C-alpha positions in Angstrom: -85.0 40.3 -13.6 -83.6 42.8 -16.1 -82.8 46.4 -15.1 -85.8 48.9 -15.3 -84.7 50.2 -18.7 -84.7 46.7 -20.2 -87.5 44.2 -21.0 -87.4 40.4 -21.5 -88.6 39.3 -24.9 -89.8 35.8 -25.5 -89.1 34.0 -28.8 -92.0 31.8 -29.8 -92.6 29.2 -32.5 -94.9 30.7 -35.1 -96.5 27.3 -35.7 -97.1 25.8 -32.2 -96.4 28.9 -30.1 -94.0 27.1 -27.8 -91.6 29.5 -26.1 -88.1 28.6 -27.4 -85.9 31.2 -25.6 -85.8 34.7 -24.1 -83.5 37.6 -24.2 -83.2 41.0 -22.5 -83.1 44.2 -24.5 -83.2 47.9 -23.8 -86.7 49.3 -24.3 -85.4 51.8 -26.9 -84.0 49.0 -29.0 -87.0 46.6 -28.7 -88.5 45.3 -31.9 -91.2 42.7 -31.7 -91.8 42.3 -35.4 -89.4 40.1 -37.4 -89.2 38.1 -40.6 -86.7 35.7 -39.1 -87.2 32.0 -38.7 -86.3 30.0 -35.6 -85.7 26.3 -35.2 -88.5 24.6 -33.2 -87.6 21.2 -31.7 -91.3 20.5 -31.2 -92.2 21.0 -34.8 -88.8 19.7 -36.0 -88.5 22.5 -38.5 -87.7 26.2 -39.0 -90.8 28.2 -38.4 -91.6 32.0 -38.4 -90.3 33.6 -35.2 -92.9 35.3 -33.1 -91.8 37.8 -30.4 -93.7 38.9 -27.3 -92.9 40.6 -24.1 -92.3 37.8 -21.6 -95.1 37.3 -19.1 -97.6 39.5 -21.0 -100.2 36.8 -21.5 -100.0 35.6 -17.9 -100.5 39.2 -16.7 -103.6 39.6 -19.0 -105.0 36.3 -17.7 -104.4 37.3 -14.1 -106.1 40.7 -14.6 -109.2 39.3 -16.4 -109.6 36.6 -13.7 -109.8 39.4 -11.1 -112.8 41.0 -12.8 -116.1 40.5 -11.0 -118.3 37.7 -12.4 -121.4 39.1 -14.0 -124.6 37.3 -14.7 -125.3 36.6 -18.4 -127.2 39.3 -20.2 -130.8 38.7 -20.9 -131.8 38.9 -24.6 -133.3 42.2 -25.6 -137.0 42.0 -26.6 -138.8 45.0 -27.8 -142.2 45.9 -26.2 -143.5 46.3 -29.8 -142.9 42.5 -30.5 -145.4 41.3 -27.9 
């Protein structure tokens, strides 16, 4: 786990979204946008590099799974339609 002033950035394939590598960087120097390409062994070609904070999607999925399950909303019908 990186020190508290650093984050782990995941490098993903821009085509198949496979995680290809990670690196740690200081928060102040973090840049998630890039025009670089990265070699993807799954696609067998250079693809646009996509960067994301490592673990972000898993954290979002865990949080949304903890939300209470609600009953589906009933369609709205106006009293004037009857």
